[in-house]
SEDRENDREN-489507 format. One record per residue: residue number from 1; residue in one letter; x negated, y, z negated of N, C-alpha, C, O, CB in turn. Coordinates in pm, 1 decimal, padded with zeros to 6 digits. Glycine has a CB too. Layout:
- NUM / a / X / Y / Z / X / Y / Z / X / Y / Z / X / Y / Z / X / Y / Z $
...
END
This chain:
- 1 / m / 01255.7 / -00778.1 / -00943.1 / 01150.3 / -00788.3 / -00860.5 / 01161.7 / -00932.7 / -00776.3 / 01193.4 / -01040.1 / -00827.5 / 01019.8 / -00773.1 / -00948.5 $
- 2 / r / 01133.1 / -00913.6 / -00654.0 / 01129.5 / -01018.3 / -00565.0 / 00977.8 / -01037.5 / -00520.4 / 00895.5 / -00945.9 / -00521.7 / 01226.8 / -00989.6 / -00446.4 $
- 3 / q / 00951.7 / -01166.2 / -00481.5 / 00817.3 / -01189.2 / -00435.5 / 00812.6 / -01281.8 / -00328.3 / 00865.4 / -01392.5 / -00338.7 / 00732.9 / -01234.9 / -00539.4 $
- 4 / l / 00754.2 / -01245.3 / -00227.7 / 00737.7 / -01327.3 / -00099.2 / 00579.4 / -01366.2 / -00079.0 / 00491.7 / -01281.2 / -00064.0 / 00794.3 / -01236.3 / 00034.8 $
- 5 / v / 00558.5 / -01495.5 / -00080.8 / 00430.2 / -01538.1 / -00078.5 / 00410.1 / -01605.4 / 00068.8 / 00495.1 / -01681.9 / 00114.4 / 00403.9 / -01635.6 / -00202.1 $
- 6 / i / 00304.8 / -01575.1 / 00131.6 / 00265.6 / -01620.9 / 00254.3 / 00140.0 / -01692.9 / 00236.0 / 00036.0 / -01627.7 / 00227.4 / 00254.9 / -01513.9 / 00350.9 $
- 7 / d / 00138.2 / -01829.5 / 00228.6 / 00026.0 / -01906.1 / 00204.5 / -00033.3 / -01996.0 / 00307.0 / -00134.5 / -02061.9 / 00283.5 / 00052.7 / -01976.2 / 00103.1 $
- 8 / q / 00029.6 / -01998.8 / 00420.7 / -00006.7 / -02098.9 / 00518.6 / -00081.2 / -02020.6 / 00646.2 / -00054.8 / -02062.5 / 00758.9 / 00132.2 / -02182.6 / 00565.3 $
- 9 / l / -00153.0 / -01933.1 / 00635.1 / -00200.8 / -01869.1 / 00750.0 / -00338.4 / -01904.2 / 00778.3 / -00421.5 / -01910.7 / 00687.7 / -00187.7 / -01729.5 / 00738.7 $
- 10 / g / -00368.1 / -01928.3 / 00905.1 / -00510.3 / -01945.0 / 00958.7 / -00597.2 / -01840.1 / 00951.4 / -00549.9 / -01733.1 / 00913.1 / -00512.0 / -01978.1 / 01088.5 $
- 11 / r / -00712.9 / -01845.3 / 00978.9 / -00823.0 / -01741.1 / 00952.6 / -00781.6 / -01627.7 / 01055.3 / -00774.5 / -01511.5 / 01015.3 / -00987.5 / -01802.7 / 00980.1 $
- 12 / e / -00755.8 / -01658.0 / 01179.2 / -00728.2 / -01550.1 / 01275.4 / -00588.3 / -01469.2 / 01243.3 / -00578.3 / -01348.2 / 01263.2 / -00722.6 / -01616.3 / 01422.4 $
- 13 / e / -00494.6 / -01540.4 / 01197.5 / -00370.8 / -01475.0 / 01150.3 / -00396.6 / -01398.1 / 01024.9 / -00332.5 / -01295.0 / 01004.5 / -00260.1 / -01577.0 / 01125.9 $
- 14 / w / -00488.2 / -01441.9 / 00936.9 / -00508.1 / -01362.7 / 00812.0 / -00569.4 / -01242.5 / 00859.6 / -00514.0 / -01135.1 / 00836.6 / -00595.8 / -01432.9 / 00700.9 $
- 15 / l / -00690.3 / -01248.0 / 00931.2 / -00754.2 / -01119.4 / 00991.8 / -00656.5 / -01025.0 / 01071.0 / -00660.0 / -00903.1 / 01054.1 / -00869.4 / -01161.3 / 01091.9 $
- 16 / s / -00576.5 / -01080.5 / 01150.6 / -00477.7 / -00998.9 / 01223.2 / -00380.9 / -00922.6 / 01145.2 / -00350.7 / -00806.9 / 01174.5 / -00404.6 / -01079.6 / 01308.8 $
- 17 / l / -00327.8 / -00991.6 / 01037.9 / -00218.5 / -00933.8 / 00938.6 / -00313.0 / -00826.5 / 00856.8 / -00270.9 / -00711.5 / 00844.4 / -00140.0 / -01065.8 / 00826.2 $
- 18 / e / -00410.8 / -00854.6 / 00813.8 / -00498.2 / -00770.4 / 00732.0 / -00541.3 / -00625.6 / 00802.2 / -00549.4 / -00515.2 / 00748.4 / -00628.0 / -00857.2 / 00700.1 $
- 19 / s / -00565.8 / -00662.9 / 00938.8 / -00584.9 / -00535.7 / 01020.3 / -00478.6 / -00455.5 / 01043.6 / -00488.6 / -00333.0 / 01049.2 / -00632.4 / -00560.0 / 01141.7 $
- 20 / y / -00371.0 / -00519.0 / 01058.6 / -00252.4 / -00444.9 / 01105.2 / -00190.5 / -00355.4 / 00968.8 / -00129.8 / -00249.1 / 00981.9 / -00135.4 / -00562.3 / 01170.2 $
- 21 / l / -00218.1 / -00419.0 / 00841.8 / -00184.3 / -00344.2 / 00713.0 / -00280.7 / -00223.2 / 00703.6 / -00241.7 / -00109.7 / 00676.0 / -00199.8 / -00441.2 / 00579.0 $
- 22 / k / -00393.0 / -00252.0 / 00725.5 / -00497.9 / -00124.6 / 00719.4 / -00466.5 / -00023.2 / 00808.3 / -00481.0 / 00094.5 / 00775.3 / -00644.1 / -00160.3 / 00753.2 $
- 23 / r / -00418.6 / -00060.5 / 00934.4 / -00384.4 / 00051.7 / 01034.8 / -00247.0 / 00126.3 / 01025.6 / -00224.4 / 00238.1 / 01071.8 / -00389.6 / -00007.1 / 01171.8 $
- 24 / t / -00158.2 / 00045.2 / 00957.8 / -00028.0 / 00113.6 / 00952.5 / 00030.0 / 00153.5 / 00809.8 / 00139.5 / 00209.7 / 00807.9 / 00070.2 / 00024.5 / 01019.5 $
- 25 / l / -00034.4 / 00128.7 / 00693.6 / 00003.6 / 00140.9 / 00570.8 / -00092.5 / 00230.1 / 00502.1 / -00213.5 / 00227.1 / 00524.7 / 00018.1 / 00015.6 / 00511.6 $
- 26 / r / -00034.6 / 00310.6 / 00416.4 / -00136.7 / 00392.7 / 00331.6 / -00194.4 / 00315.9 / 00216.1 / -00122.1 / 00244.5 / 00146.7 / -00070.2 / 00521.1 / 00272.5 $
- 27 / t / -00313.5 / 00328.0 / 00195.8 / -00381.0 / 00244.1 / 00082.4 / -00347.6 / 00282.4 / -00049.2 / -00302.3 / 00396.2 / -00061.4 / -00527.0 / 00249.5 / 00088.0 $
- 28 / g / -00359.8 / 00213.1 / -00150.3 / -00355.1 / 00240.9 / -00295.5 / -00485.6 / 00265.1 / -00332.8 / -00583.5 / 00263.5 / -00258.1 / -00296.2 / 00132.2 / -00379.6 $
- 29 / a / -00482.8 / 00291.8 / -00473.3 / -00603.8 / 00340.7 / -00540.1 / -00708.8 / 00212.5 / -00560.5 / -00828.0 / 00230.7 / -00585.3 / -00560.0 / 00411.2 / -00687.3 $
- 30 / m / -00651.3 / 00086.6 / -00547.4 / -00725.5 / -00027.7 / -00573.8 / -00738.0 / -00094.0 / -00445.9 / -00647.9 / -00080.5 / -00363.0 / -00665.4 / -00114.1 / -00678.3 $
- 31 / e / -00841.9 / -00165.4 / -00420.6 / -00872.2 / -00255.7 / -00288.5 / -00767.7 / -00359.0 / -00286.8 / -00745.8 / -00428.8 / -00385.8 / -01024.5 / -00331.7 / -00287.7 $
- 32 / g / -00700.0 / -00371.0 / -00172.0 / -00616.7 / -00460.0 / -00131.2 / -00475.1 / -00429.8 / -00169.8 / -00387.9 / -00515.8 / -00157.7 / -00658.7 / -00579.2 / -00175.2 $
- 33 / l / -00449.3 / -00306.0 / -00217.4 / -00324.0 / -00258.0 / -00248.6 / -00276.9 / -00144.5 / -00156.1 / -00342.8 / -00043.1 / -00133.2 / -00324.8 / -00216.0 / -00385.9 $
- 34 / f / -00159.2 / -00171.8 / -00107.0 / -00104.5 / -00078.6 / 00012.9 / 00023.3 / -00022.4 / -00047.6 / 00076.8 / -00075.5 / -00144.9 / -00070.4 / -00164.5 / 00165.1 $
- 35 / r / 00066.9 / 00077.1 / 00007.2 / 00193.4 / 00151.7 / -00031.7 / 00294.9 / 00147.8 / 00098.7 / 00271.4 / 00203.8 / 00205.8 / 00154.6 / 00315.4 / -00077.2 $
- 36 / l / 00402.4 / 00076.9 / 00070.2 / 00499.4 / 00053.9 / 00159.9 / 00623.7 / 00151.3 / 00132.3 / 00694.3 / 00144.5 / 00031.6 / 00534.6 / -00092.3 / 00154.0 $
- 37 / e / 00638.5 / 00236.1 / 00229.1 / 00740.8 / 00349.3 / 00219.1 / 00888.1 / 00291.3 / 00228.1 / 00923.2 / 00220.7 / 00322.5 / 00716.7 / 00458.9 / 00340.3 $
- 38 / l / 00959.5 / 00321.1 / 00138.5 / 01098.6 / 00272.3 / 00135.4 / 01195.6 / 00374.1 / 00220.9 / 01197.3 / 00496.0 / 00203.8 / 01147.6 / 00260.7 / -00022.7 $
- 39 / p / 01270.0 / 00307.6 / 00309.0 / 01352.9 / 00383.9 / 00384.6 / 01485.4 / 00429.3 / 00309.0 / 01531.6 / 00346.8 / 00230.2 / 01382.0 / 00307.8 / 00505.2 $
- 40 / p / 01553.5 / 00553.1 / 00323.8 / 01646.9 / 00594.9 / 00234.7 / 01753.1 / 00488.8 / 00211.2 / 01809.5 / 00480.3 / 00102.1 / 01703.4 / 00718.3 / 00280.4 $
- 41 / a / 01783.9 / 00398.6 / 00324.2 / 01889.5 / 00287.0 / 00291.6 / 01853.1 / 00194.5 / 00195.0 / 01936.6 / 00113.9 / 00154.0 / 01923.9 / 00207.2 / 00405.9 $
- 42 / l / 01722.3 / 00195.7 / 00146.9 / 01696.4 / 00106.0 / 00031.7 / 01682.4 / 00179.9 / -00109.8 / 01651.3 / 00119.5 / -00212.4 / 01565.8 / 00027.1 / 00061.2 $
- 43 / w / 01707.7 / 00311.1 / -00104.0 / 01675.9 / 00380.3 / -00230.1 / 01787.4 / 00344.7 / -00322.4 / 01898.8 / 00322.1 / -00275.4 / 01661.0 / 00537.8 / -00213.4 $
- 44 / g / 01764.8 / 00338.0 / -00452.5 / 01849.6 / 00304.4 / -00557.9 / 01923.1 / 00450.6 / -00595.3 / 01899.5 / 00555.0 / -00534.3 / 01760.7 / 00232.9 / -00684.3 $
- 45 / k / 02011.1 / 00438.5 / -00700.4 / 02077.6 / 00550.3 / -00758.2 / 01984.1 / 00658.3 / -00807.5 / 02011.2 / 00776.7 / -00787.6 / 02161.7 / 00504.9 / -00867.1 $
- 46 / t / 01877.6 / 00621.7 / -00869.6 / 01779.2 / 00721.0 / -00928.7 / 01717.5 / 00782.6 / -00821.9 / 01700.0 / 00904.4 / -00823.8 / 01673.8 / 00661.6 / -01020.3 $
- 47 / q / 01677.0 / 00704.4 / -00715.6 / 01592.9 / 00777.6 / -00616.1 / 01685.3 / 00879.7 / -00520.9 / 01638.9 / 00979.3 / -00465.3 / 01513.6 / 00663.7 / -00521.6 $
- 48 / r / 01823.6 / 00836.7 / -00512.5 / 01905.3 / 00923.9 / -00451.7 / 01931.4 / 01047.8 / -00518.6 / 01969.2 / 01146.0 / -00454.6 / 02015.5 / 00865.3 / -00426.6 $
- 49 / g / 01916.1 / 01050.3 / -00629.2 / 01925.4 / 01152.2 / -00717.7 / 01810.6 / 01262.0 / -00728.1 / 01821.2 / 01372.0 / -00782.4 / 01942.4 / 01091.0 / -00836.5 $
- 50 / h / 01697.9 / 01208.5 / -00664.4 / 01570.9 / 01288.8 / -00665.8 / 01507.9 / 01293.4 / -00514.1 / 01390.2 / 01271.0 / -00485.8 / 01461.7 / 01219.1 / -00774.8 $
- 51 / e / 01600.9 / 01323.4 / -00434.1 / 01552.3 / 01331.9 / -00267.5 / 01425.9 / 01419.3 / -00259.3 / 01347.5 / 01392.0 / -00168.4 / 01677.4 / 01409.9 / -00159.0 $
- 52 / d / 01396.7 / 01518.2 / -00339.9 / 01279.8 / 01615.9 / -00313.5 / 01167.2 / 01555.1 / -00366.6 / 01057.8 / 01610.2 / -00354.2 / 01295.2 / 01757.7 / -00375.2 $
- 53 / c / 01180.0 / 01439.0 / -00429.8 / 01058.3 / 01358.7 / -00484.2 / 01001.5 / 01255.3 / -00383.5 / 00896.2 / 01193.4 / -00398.5 / 01099.7 / 01279.6 / -00616.3 $
- 54 / a / 01086.5 / 01245.9 / -00279.2 / 01036.7 / 01148.6 / -00172.6 / 00915.1 / 01175.3 / -00098.1 / 00877.5 / 01292.4 / -00103.6 / 01133.1 / 01132.8 / -00075.6 $
- 55 / p / 00852.4 / 01104.1 / -00037.5 / 00887.0 / 00950.4 / -00022.0 / 00870.6 / 00855.4 / -00122.4 / 00780.3 / 00876.9 / -00203.2 / 00817.0 / 00895.8 / 00074.9 $
- 56 / f / 00937.9 / 00755.3 / -00134.9 / 00933.3 / 00651.1 / -00229.4 / 00851.6 / 00540.0 / -00170.2 / 00854.8 / 00513.2 / -00050.1 / 01072.1 / 00605.5 / -00268.5 $
- 57 / f / 00781.4 / 00479.0 / -00254.5 / 00686.2 / 00354.2 / -00215.8 / 00715.6 / 00233.8 / -00305.8 / 00766.1 / 00240.2 / -00417.8 / 00523.6 / 00391.7 / -00233.3 $
- 58 / s / 00676.9 / 00122.6 / -00240.8 / 00690.0 / 00004.8 / -00313.5 / 00555.2 / -00050.7 / -00285.8 / 00508.1 / -00042.0 / -00172.3 / 00812.9 / -00087.0 / -00273.1 $
- 59 / p / 00483.8 / -00113.2 / -00393.0 / 00343.2 / -00156.1 / -00382.3 / 00339.1 / -00284.8 / -00308.6 / 00422.2 / -00370.7 / -00338.1 / 00275.9 / -00171.0 / -00520.4 $
- 60 / l / 00257.3 / -00305.7 / -00222.3 / 00229.5 / -00430.8 / -00154.8 / 00083.0 / -00474.3 / -00177.7 / -00004.6 / -00412.4 / -00117.2 / 00259.2 / -00417.0 / -00004.3 $
- 61 / s / 00047.9 / -00580.3 / -00264.0 / -00080.5 / -00625.2 / -00276.4 / -00113.1 / -00746.2 / -00191.6 / -00041.4 / -00843.5 / -00168.3 / -00104.8 / -00650.9 / -00411.3 $
- 62 / w / -00237.8 / -00720.0 / -00149.6 / -00291.5 / -00820.2 / -00050.6 / -00408.7 / -00884.9 / -00129.4 / -00504.6 / -00812.7 / -00156.3 / -00342.0 / -00749.9 / 00096.3 $
- 63 / r / -00409.3 / -01015.1 / -00168.6 / -00501.3 / -01091.6 / -00266.0 / -00503.3 / -01230.2 / -00193.9 / -00406.0 / -01295.9 / -00157.0 / -00441.7 / -01100.0 / -00433.7 $
- 64 / k / -00640.2 / -01260.7 / -00181.8 / -00671.3 / -01400.4 / -00128.3 / -00590.0 / -01423.6 / -00004.3 / -00597.7 / -01348.7 / 00093.1 / -00639.2 / -01515.1 / -00235.4 $
- 65 / i / -00503.4 / -01540.1 / -00010.3 / -00425.2 / -01564.9 / 00120.0 / -00275.7 / -01533.7 / 00071.0 / -00189.2 / -01590.9 / 00137.3 / -00445.1 / -01731.8 / 00184.7 $
- 66 / a / -00236.4 / -01462.6 / -00021.0 / -00112.3 / -01440.3 / -00052.9 / -00081.6 / -01291.5 / -00038.3 / -00165.2 / -01206.9 / -00069.9 / -00087.9 / -01491.9 / -00182.5 $
- 67 / l / 00030.2 / -01262.4 / 00006.2 / 00110.6 / -01131.9 / 00029.1 / 00224.8 / -01110.1 / -00070.6 / 00327.7 / -01177.2 / -00062.2 / 00173.2 / -01131.5 / 00172.6 $
- 68 / f / 00205.7 / -01007.9 / -00173.7 / 00305.8 / -00997.8 / -00271.1 / 00372.4 / -00855.6 / -00227.5 / 00307.9 / -00757.7 / -00189.7 / 00243.2 / -01005.8 / -00429.0 $
- 69 / l / 00504.1 / -00862.7 / -00239.2 / 00588.8 / -00738.0 / -00217.6 / 00690.9 / -00726.9 / -00332.8 / 00782.7 / -00806.2 / -00353.8 / 00666.8 / -00742.9 / -00074.4 $
- 70 / s / 00663.8 / -00626.2 / -00397.9 / 00750.8 / -00602.0 / -00517.8 / 00859.5 / -00490.6 / -00473.3 / 00817.3 / -00392.2 / -00412.5 / 00657.3 / -00549.9 / -00651.2 $
- 71 / c / 00994.7 / -00501.7 / -00500.4 / 01077.6 / -00389.1 / -00470.5 / 01182.3 / -00392.3 / -00561.7 / 01269.6 / -00305.6 / -00558.5 / 01127.3 / -00385.6 / -00334.1 $
END
């Protein structure tokens, strides 16, 4: 798992990024959770063997002033 932390955003940048995520990504079952669709180039061996199960997603959680991306 990899983690990218963005913790140096000002209020306007924070609101702008949050608005973008809400407009462009599918939301998850919990507040602040988004589903980031993985393009076929990033699929692993298991996903390539299950193409009819696509699309595949990576969770992106948005909490406080940190953005966590697991893939």
